[in-house]
TORVODREN-138789 format. One record per residue: x, y, z of N, C-alpha, C in turn. Coordinates in Angstrom, 1 decimal. Atoms other than C-alpha are relative to their C-alpha. Example, Ala and Ser with C-alpha at 12.3 -4.5 7.8 and 13.67 -1.06 7.14 Angstrom:
2
<rec n_X="0.9" n_Y="-1.2" n_Z="0.0" ca_X="12.3" ca_Y="-4.5" ca_Z="7.8" c_X="0.9" c_Y="1.2" c_Z="0.0"/>
<rec n_X="-0.9" n_Y="-1.1" n_Z="0.0" ca_X="13.7" ca_Y="-1.1" ca_Z="7.1" c_X="-0.8" c_Y="1.1" c_Z="0.8"/>
% end
This chain:
109
<rec n_X="-1.3" n_Y="0.7" n_Z="0.2" ca_X="133.7" ca_Y="94.1" ca_Z="101.1" c_X="0.9" c_Y="1.0" c_Z="-0.8"/>
<rec n_X="-1.0" n_Y="-0.8" n_Z="0.7" ca_X="136.8" ca_Y="96.1" ca_Z="100.1" c_X="1.0" c_Y="-0.9" c_Z="-0.7"/>
<rec n_X="-0.9" n_Y="0.9" n_Z="0.7" ca_X="138.9" ca_Y="94.5" ca_Z="97.4" c_X="1.2" c_Y="0.9" c_Z="-0.5"/>
<rec n_X="-1.2" n_Y="-0.7" n_Z="0.5" ca_X="142.5" ca_Y="95.7" ca_Z="96.8" c_X="0.4" c_Y="-0.6" c_Z="-1.3"/>
<rec n_X="-0.4" n_Y="0.5" n_Z="1.3" ca_X="143.2" ca_Y="95.4" ca_Z="93.1" c_X="1.5" c_Y="0.1" c_Z="-0.2"/>
<rec n_X="-1.5" n_Y="-0.2" n_Z="0.1" ca_X="146.9" ca_Y="96.4" ca_Z="93.6" c_X="0.5" c_Y="0.2" c_Z="-1.4"/>
<rec n_X="-0.4" n_Y="-0.2" n_Z="1.4" ca_X="148.3" ca_Y="97.9" ca_Z="90.5" c_X="1.5" c_Y="0.5" c_Z="0.0"/>
<rec n_X="-1.4" n_Y="-0.2" n_Z="0.1" ca_X="152.0" ca_Y="97.9" ca_Z="91.2" c_X="0.5" c_Y="0.7" c_Z="1.2"/>
<rec n_X="-0.6" n_Y="-0.6" n_Z="-1.2" ca_X="154.4" ca_Y="99.5" ca_Z="93.7" c_X="-0.5" c_Y="1.4" c_Z="0.3"/>
<rec n_X="0.5" n_Y="-1.3" n_Z="-0.4" ca_X="152.9" ca_Y="102.4" ca_Z="95.6" c_X="-1.3" c_Y="0.3" c_Z="-0.5"/>
<rec n_X="1.4" n_Y="-0.4" n_Z="0.5" ca_X="149.6" ca_Y="102.4" ca_Z="93.7" c_X="-1.0" c_Y="-1.1" c_Z="0.3"/>
<rec n_X="1.1" n_Y="0.9" n_Z="-0.3" ca_X="146.4" ca_Y="100.8" ca_Z="94.8" c_X="-1.3" c_Y="0.5" c_Z="-0.5"/>
<rec n_X="1.4" n_Y="-0.3" n_Z="0.4" ca_X="143.0" ca_Y="100.7" ca_Z="93.3" c_X="-0.9" c_Y="-0.8" c_Z="0.9"/>
<rec n_X="0.9" n_Y="0.8" n_Z="-0.8" ca_X="140.3" ca_Y="99.7" ca_Z="95.7" c_X="-1.4" c_Y="0.1" c_Z="-0.6"/>
<rec n_X="1.4" n_Y="0.1" n_Z="0.6" ca_X="136.8" ca_Y="98.7" ca_Z="94.8" c_X="-0.9" c_Y="-0.4" c_Z="1.2"/>
<rec n_X="1.0" n_Y="0.4" n_Z="-1.0" ca_X="133.8" ca_Y="98.6" ca_Z="97.1" c_X="-1.1" c_Y="-0.8" c_Z="-0.7"/>
<rec n_X="1.1" n_Y="0.9" n_Z="0.6" ca_X="131.4" ca_Y="95.8" ca_Z="96.4" c_X="-0.7" c_Y="-0.7" c_Z="1.1"/>
<rec n_X="0.8" n_Y="0.8" n_Z="-1.0" ca_X="128.7" ca_Y="94.0" ca_Z="98.2" c_X="-0.1" c_Y="-1.4" c_Z="-0.5"/>
<rec n_X="0.1" n_Y="1.4" n_Z="0.3" ca_X="128.7" ca_Y="90.3" ca_Z="98.3" c_X="-1.5" c_Y="-0.2" c_Z="-0.2"/>
<rec n_X="1.4" n_Y="0.3" n_Z="0.2" ca_X="125.4" ca_Y="89.0" ca_Z="96.9" c_X="-0.6" c_Y="-0.7" c_Z="1.2"/>
<rec n_X="0.5" n_Y="0.7" n_Z="-1.2" ca_X="125.1" ca_Y="86.8" ca_Z="100.0" c_X="-0.4" c_Y="1.0" c_Z="1.1"/>
<rec n_X="0.3" n_Y="-1.0" n_Z="-1.0" ca_X="125.2" ca_Y="89.9" ca_Z="102.2" c_X="-1.2" c_Y="0.8" c_Z="-0.4"/>
<rec n_X="1.2" n_Y="-0.7" n_Z="0.4" ca_X="122.6" ca_Y="91.6" ca_Z="100.1" c_X="-1.3" c_Y="-0.8" c_Z="0.3"/>
<rec n_X="1.2" n_Y="0.9" n_Z="-0.3" ca_X="120.3" ca_Y="88.6" ca_Z="100.4" c_X="-0.3" c_Y="0.0" c_Z="1.5"/>
<rec n_X="0.3" n_Y="0.0" n_Z="-1.5" ca_X="120.7" ca_Y="88.5" ca_Z="104.2" c_X="-0.6" c_Y="1.4" c_Z="0.4"/>
<rec n_X="0.5" n_Y="-1.3" n_Z="-0.3" ca_X="120.1" ca_Y="92.3" ca_Z="104.4" c_X="-1.5" c_Y="0.1" c_Z="-0.5"/>
<rec n_X="1.4" n_Y="0.0" n_Z="0.5" ca_X="116.9" ca_Y="91.9" ca_Z="102.2" c_X="-0.9" c_Y="-0.9" c_Z="0.9"/>
<rec n_X="0.8" n_Y="0.9" n_Z="-0.9" ca_X="115.7" ca_Y="89.0" ca_Z="104.4" c_X="-0.3" c_Y="0.7" c_Z="1.3"/>
<rec n_X="0.2" n_Y="-0.7" n_Z="-1.2" ca_X="116.3" ca_Y="91.0" ca_Z="107.5" c_X="-1.0" c_Y="1.1" c_Z="-0.1"/>
<rec n_X="1.0" n_Y="-1.1" n_Z="0.2" ca_X="114.4" ca_Y="94.0" ca_Z="106.2" c_X="-1.4" c_Y="-0.6" c_Z="-0.2"/>
<rec n_X="1.3" n_Y="0.6" n_Z="0.2" ca_X="111.5" ca_Y="91.7" ca_Z="105.1" c_X="-0.5" c_Y="-0.5" c_Z="1.3"/>
<rec n_X="0.4" n_Y="0.5" n_Z="-1.3" ca_X="111.4" ca_Y="90.1" ca_Z="108.5" c_X="-0.4" c_Y="1.2" c_Z="0.9"/>
<rec n_X="0.3" n_Y="-1.2" n_Z="-0.8" ca_X="111.4" ca_Y="93.6" ca_Z="110.2" c_X="-1.4" c_Y="0.5" c_Z="-0.4"/>
<rec n_X="1.3" n_Y="-0.5" n_Z="0.6" ca_X="108.5" ca_Y="94.7" ca_Z="107.9" c_X="-1.1" c_Y="-0.9" c_Z="0.5"/>
<rec n_X="1.1" n_Y="0.9" n_Z="-0.4" ca_X="106.5" ca_Y="91.6" ca_Z="108.7" c_X="-0.3" c_Y="0.1" c_Z="1.5"/>
<rec n_X="0.2" n_Y="-0.2" n_Z="-1.5" ca_X="107.1" ca_Y="92.0" ca_Z="112.5" c_X="-0.8" c_Y="1.3" c_Z="0.3"/>
<rec n_X="0.7" n_Y="-1.2" n_Z="-0.2" ca_X="105.9" ca_Y="95.6" ca_Z="112.2" c_X="-1.4" c_Y="-0.1" c_Z="-0.4"/>
<rec n_X="1.4" n_Y="0.2" n_Z="0.4" ca_X="102.8" ca_Y="94.6" ca_Z="110.3" c_X="-0.8" c_Y="-0.8" c_Z="1.0"/>
<rec n_X="0.7" n_Y="0.8" n_Z="-1.0" ca_X="102.0" ca_Y="91.9" ca_Z="112.8" c_X="-0.3" c_Y="0.8" c_Z="1.3"/>
<rec n_X="0.2" n_Y="-0.8" n_Z="-1.2" ca_X="102.4" ca_Y="94.4" ca_Z="115.7" c_X="-1.1" c_Y="1.0" c_Z="-0.2"/>
<rec n_X="1.0" n_Y="-0.9" n_Z="0.3" ca_X="100.2" ca_Y="96.9" ca_Z="114.0" c_X="-1.4" c_Y="-0.7" c_Z="0.0"/>
<rec n_X="1.3" n_Y="0.8" n_Z="0.0" ca_X="97.5" ca_Y="94.2" ca_Z="113.4" c_X="-0.4" c_Y="-0.4" c_Z="1.4"/>
<rec n_X="0.3" n_Y="0.3" n_Z="-1.4" ca_X="97.7" ca_Y="93.1" ca_Z="117.1" c_X="-0.6" c_Y="1.2" c_Z="0.7"/>
<rec n_X="0.5" n_Y="-1.2" n_Z="-0.7" ca_X="97.3" ca_Y="96.7" ca_Z="118.2" c_X="-1.4" c_Y="0.4" c_Z="-0.5"/>
<rec n_X="1.3" n_Y="-0.3" n_Z="0.5" ca_X="94.3" ca_Y="97.2" ca_Z="115.9" c_X="-1.1" c_Y="-0.9" c_Z="0.6"/>
<rec n_X="0.9" n_Y="1.0" n_Z="-0.6" ca_X="92.7" ca_Y="94.0" ca_Z="117.2" c_X="-0.3" c_Y="0.3" c_Z="1.4"/>
<rec n_X="0.1" n_Y="-0.4" n_Z="-1.4" ca_X="93.3" ca_Y="95.1" ca_Z="120.8" c_X="-1.0" c_Y="1.2" c_Z="0.2"/>
<rec n_X="0.8" n_Y="-1.2" n_Z="-0.1" ca_X="91.7" ca_Y="98.5" ca_Z="120.2" c_X="-1.5" c_Y="-0.4" c_Z="-0.3"/>
<rec n_X="1.3" n_Y="0.5" n_Z="0.3" ca_X="88.7" ca_Y="96.8" ca_Z="118.5" c_X="-0.7" c_Y="-0.7" c_Z="1.2"/>
<rec n_X="0.5" n_Y="0.8" n_Z="-1.2" ca_X="88.3" ca_Y="94.4" ca_Z="121.5" c_X="-0.4" c_Y="1.0" c_Z="1.1"/>
<rec n_X="0.3" n_Y="-0.9" n_Z="-1.0" ca_X="88.5" ca_Y="97.3" ca_Z="123.9" c_X="-1.2" c_Y="0.8" c_Z="-0.3"/>
<rec n_X="1.2" n_Y="-0.8" n_Z="0.4" ca_X="85.9" ca_Y="99.3" ca_Z="122.0" c_X="-1.3" c_Y="-0.8" c_Z="0.1"/>
<rec n_X="1.2" n_Y="0.8" n_Z="-0.2" ca_X="83.5" ca_Y="96.4" ca_Z="121.9" c_X="-0.3" c_Y="-0.2" c_Z="1.5"/>
<rec n_X="0.2" n_Y="0.1" n_Z="-1.4" ca_X="84.0" ca_Y="95.9" ca_Z="125.6" c_X="-0.7" c_Y="1.2" c_Z="0.6"/>
<rec n_X="0.6" n_Y="-1.3" n_Z="-0.4" ca_X="83.2" ca_Y="99.6" ca_Z="126.2" c_X="-1.4" c_Y="0.1" c_Z="-0.4"/>
<rec n_X="1.4" n_Y="0.0" n_Z="0.5" ca_X="80.1" ca_Y="99.3" ca_Z="124.1" c_X="-0.9" c_Y="-0.9" c_Z="0.8"/>
<rec n_X="0.8" n_Y="0.9" n_Z="-0.9" ca_X="78.9" ca_Y="96.3" ca_Z="126.1" c_X="-0.3" c_Y="0.6" c_Z="1.3"/>
<rec n_X="0.2" n_Y="-0.7" n_Z="-1.4" ca_X="79.4" ca_Y="98.2" ca_Z="129.4" c_X="-1.0" c_Y="1.1" c_Z="-0.1"/>
<rec n_X="1.0" n_Y="-1.1" n_Z="0.1" ca_X="77.5" ca_Y="101.2" ca_Z="128.1" c_X="-1.4" c_Y="-0.6" c_Z="-0.2"/>
<rec n_X="1.3" n_Y="0.6" n_Z="0.2" ca_X="74.7" ca_Y="99.0" ca_Z="126.9" c_X="-0.6" c_Y="-0.6" c_Z="1.4"/>
<rec n_X="0.4" n_Y="0.5" n_Z="-1.3" ca_X="74.6" ca_Y="97.3" ca_Z="130.4" c_X="-0.5" c_Y="1.1" c_Z="0.9"/>
<rec n_X="0.5" n_Y="-1.1" n_Z="-0.8" ca_X="74.3" ca_Y="100.7" ca_Z="132.0" c_X="-1.3" c_Y="0.6" c_Z="-0.5"/>
<rec n_X="1.2" n_Y="-0.5" n_Z="0.5" ca_X="71.6" ca_Y="101.8" ca_Z="129.7" c_X="-1.2" c_Y="-0.9" c_Z="0.4"/>
<rec n_X="1.1" n_Y="0.9" n_Z="-0.3" ca_X="69.6" ca_Y="98.6" ca_Z="130.3" c_X="-0.3" c_Y="0.0" c_Z="1.5"/>
<rec n_X="0.3" n_Y="-0.2" n_Z="-1.5" ca_X="70.0" ca_Y="99.0" ca_Z="134.1" c_X="-0.8" c_Y="1.2" c_Z="0.3"/>
<rec n_X="0.8" n_Y="-1.2" n_Z="-0.2" ca_X="68.7" ca_Y="102.5" ca_Z="133.9" c_X="-1.5" c_Y="-0.2" c_Z="-0.4"/>
<rec n_X="1.3" n_Y="0.3" n_Z="0.5" ca_X="65.7" ca_Y="101.3" ca_Z="131.9" c_X="-0.8" c_Y="-0.8" c_Z="1.0"/>
<rec n_X="0.6" n_Y="0.9" n_Z="-1.0" ca_X="65.0" ca_Y="98.6" ca_Z="134.5" c_X="-0.4" c_Y="0.7" c_Z="1.2"/>
<rec n_X="0.3" n_Y="-0.8" n_Z="-1.2" ca_X="65.1" ca_Y="101.1" ca_Z="137.3" c_X="-1.1" c_Y="1.1" c_Z="-0.3"/>
<rec n_X="1.1" n_Y="-1.0" n_Z="0.3" ca_X="62.4" ca_Y="103.2" ca_Z="135.5" c_X="0.6" c_Y="1.4" c_Z="-0.3"/>
<rec n_X="-0.6" n_Y="-1.3" n_Z="0.3" ca_X="64.8" ca_Y="106.0" ca_Z="134.7" c_X="-0.2" c_Y="0.3" c_Z="-1.5"/>
<rec n_X="0.1" n_Y="-0.4" n_Z="1.4" ca_X="64.3" ca_Y="108.0" ca_Z="131.6" c_X="1.4" c_Y="0.3" c_Z="-0.5"/>
<rec n_X="-1.3" n_Y="-0.3" n_Z="0.6" ca_X="67.3" ca_Y="108.0" ca_Z="129.4" c_X="-0.1" c_Y="0.0" c_Z="-1.5"/>
<rec n_X="-0.1" n_Y="0.0" n_Z="1.4" ca_X="68.0" ca_Y="108.9" ca_Z="125.9" c_X="1.4" c_Y="-0.4" c_Z="-0.4"/>
<rec n_X="-1.4" n_Y="0.5" n_Z="0.4" ca_X="70.9" ca_Y="107.0" ca_Z="124.4" c_X="0.3" c_Y="0.4" c_Z="-1.4"/>
<rec n_X="-0.4" n_Y="-0.4" n_Z="1.3" ca_X="72.7" ca_Y="108.5" ca_Z="121.5" c_X="1.5" c_Y="-0.5" c_Z="-0.1"/>
<rec n_X="-1.4" n_Y="0.4" n_Z="0.2" ca_X="75.9" ca_Y="106.9" ca_Z="120.1" c_X="0.7" c_Y="1.2" c_Z="-0.7"/>
<rec n_X="-0.7" n_Y="-1.1" n_Z="0.6" ca_X="78.5" ca_Y="109.5" ca_Z="119.3" c_X="1.5" c_Y="-0.4" c_Z="-0.1"/>
<rec n_X="-1.4" n_Y="0.3" n_Z="0.2" ca_X="82.0" ca_Y="109.0" ca_Z="117.8" c_X="0.4" c_Y="0.8" c_Z="-1.2"/>
<rec n_X="-0.6" n_Y="-0.7" n_Z="1.2" ca_X="84.3" ca_Y="110.8" ca_Z="115.4" c_X="0.4" c_Y="-0.9" c_Z="-1.1"/>
<rec n_X="-0.4" n_Y="1.0" n_Z="1.0" ca_X="85.0" ca_Y="107.6" ca_Z="113.6" c_X="-1.2" c_Y="-0.7" c_Z="-0.6"/>
<rec n_X="1.1" n_Y="0.7" n_Z="0.6" ca_X="82.5" ca_Y="106.2" ca_Z="111.1" c_X="0.2" c_Y="-1.5" c_Z="0.2"/>
<rec n_X="-0.2" n_Y="1.4" n_Z="-0.3" ca_X="84.1" ca_Y="102.8" ca_Z="111.6" c_X="-0.5" c_Y="-0.5" c_Z="1.3"/>
<rec n_X="0.5" n_Y="0.3" n_Z="-1.4" ca_X="83.3" ca_Y="102.9" ca_Z="115.3" c_X="-1.5" c_Y="0.0" c_Z="0.0"/>
<rec n_X="1.4" n_Y="-0.1" n_Z="0.1" ca_X="79.8" ca_Y="104.0" ca_Z="114.5" c_X="-0.6" c_Y="-1.3" c_Z="-0.7"/>
<rec n_X="0.5" n_Y="1.2" n_Z="0.6" ca_X="79.4" ca_Y="101.0" ca_Z="112.2" c_X="0.0" c_Y="-1.2" c_Z="1.0"/>
<rec n_X="0.0" n_Y="1.0" n_Z="-1.1" ca_X="80.4" ca_Y="98.7" ca_Z="115.1" c_X="-1.1" c_Y="0.2" c_Z="1.0"/>
<rec n_X="1.0" n_Y="-0.3" n_Z="-0.9" ca_X="78.0" ca_Y="100.5" ca_Z="117.3" c_X="-1.4" c_Y="-0.4" c_Z="-0.6"/>
<rec n_X="1.3" n_Y="0.3" n_Z="0.7" ca_X="75.2" ca_Y="100.1" ca_Z="114.7" c_X="-0.3" c_Y="-1.5" c_Z="0.1"/>
<rec n_X="0.1" n_Y="1.5" n_Z="-0.1" ca_X="75.9" ca_Y="96.3" ca_Z="114.7" c_X="-0.4" c_Y="-0.4" c_Z="1.4"/>
<rec n_X="0.3" n_Y="0.4" n_Z="-1.4" ca_X="75.8" ca_Y="96.1" ca_Z="118.5" c_X="-1.3" c_Y="0.5" c_Z="0.5"/>
<rec n_X="1.2" n_Y="-0.6" n_Z="-0.5" ca_X="72.9" ca_Y="98.4" ca_Z="119.0" c_X="-0.9" c_Y="0.6" c_Z="-1.1"/>
<rec n_X="0.9" n_Y="-0.4" n_Z="1.1" ca_X="70.5" ca_Y="98.5" ca_Z="116.1" c_X="-1.1" c_Y="0.9" c_Z="0.6"/>
<rec n_X="1.1" n_Y="-0.9" n_Z="-0.4" ca_X="67.9" ca_Y="101.3" ca_Z="116.4" c_X="0.5" c_Y="1.1" c_Z="0.9"/>
<rec n_X="-0.5" n_Y="-1.1" n_Z="-0.8" ca_X="70.1" ca_Y="103.5" ca_Z="118.6" c_X="0.5" c_Y="1.1" c_Z="-1.0"/>
<rec n_X="-0.5" n_Y="-1.2" n_Z="0.9" ca_X="70.6" ca_Y="107.0" ca_Z="117.0" c_X="1.5" c_Y="0.1" c_Z="0.2"/>
<rec n_X="-1.5" n_Y="-0.2" n_Z="0.1" ca_X="74.2" ca_Y="107.5" ca_Z="116.0" c_X="0.4" c_Y="1.3" c_Z="-0.6"/>
<rec n_X="-0.4" n_Y="-1.3" n_Z="0.5" ca_X="76.0" ca_Y="110.8" ca_Z="115.4" c_X="1.5" c_Y="-0.1" c_Z="-0.2"/>
<rec n_X="-1.4" n_Y="-0.1" n_Z="0.2" ca_X="79.4" ca_Y="111.3" ca_Z="113.9" c_X="0.4" c_Y="1.4" c_Z="0.3"/>
<rec n_X="-0.4" n_Y="-1.4" n_Z="-0.5" ca_X="81.0" ca_Y="114.3" ca_Z="115.7" c_X="1.2" c_Y="-0.1" c_Z="0.9"/>
<rec n_X="-1.1" n_Y="-0.2" n_Z="-0.9" ca_X="83.9" ca_Y="115.5" ca_Z="117.7" c_X="-0.5" c_Y="0.3" c_Z="1.4"/>
<rec n_X="0.5" n_Y="-0.2" n_Z="-1.4" ca_X="83.4" ca_Y="115.4" ca_Z="121.5" c_X="0.2" c_Y="1.5" c_Z="0.4"/>
<rec n_X="-0.2" n_Y="-1.3" n_Z="-0.4" ca_X="84.8" ca_Y="118.9" ca_Z="121.7" c_X="-0.9" c_Y="1.0" c_Z="-0.6"/>
<rec n_X="0.9" n_Y="-0.9" n_Z="0.7" ca_X="82.2" ca_Y="120.3" ca_Z="119.3" c_X="-1.3" c_Y="-0.8" c_Z="-0.2"/>
<rec n_X="1.2" n_Y="0.8" n_Z="0.0" ca_X="79.0" ca_Y="118.4" ca_Z="120.2" c_X="-1.1" c_Y="0.7" c_Z="-0.8"/>
<rec n_X="1.0" n_Y="-0.6" n_Z="0.8" ca_X="76.2" ca_Y="119.0" ca_Z="117.8" c_X="-1.4" c_Y="0.0" c_Z="0.7"/>
<rec n_X="1.2" n_Y="-0.1" n_Z="-0.8" ca_X="73.6" ca_Y="119.5" ca_Z="120.5" c_X="-0.1" c_Y="1.4" c_Z="0.7"/>
<rec n_X="0.2" n_Y="-1.3" n_Z="-0.7" ca_X="72.1" ca_Y="122.6" ca_Z="122.1" c_X="0.2" c_Y="-0.3" c_Z="1.5"/>
<rec n_X="-0.2" n_Y="0.1" n_Z="-1.4" ca_X="73.0" ca_Y="123.2" ca_Z="125.7" c_X="-1.2" c_Y="0.0" c_Z="0.8"/>
% end
């Protein structure tokens, strides 16, 4: 808000001030945007976790099908994320897990 304090003929002093109501509205708007961003980030993380659990279940189903067919297979869990390996350990206890980057596998060719 601009306030003209008028100080006589030809002279004006102006003052810039914010109305406290405007500041309160701006603060509420900023808080709402922050809350919406946090909610979106949480939904994204939950979706990624669900997708990763689904992928782990599909992989387990493939492994189990190979075992039923009499195929020899060695299953090793590999991920660059310790958090993902923790999920894998819960889903597949006893499966060897390795924390590594797919571009630099820690196995001999």
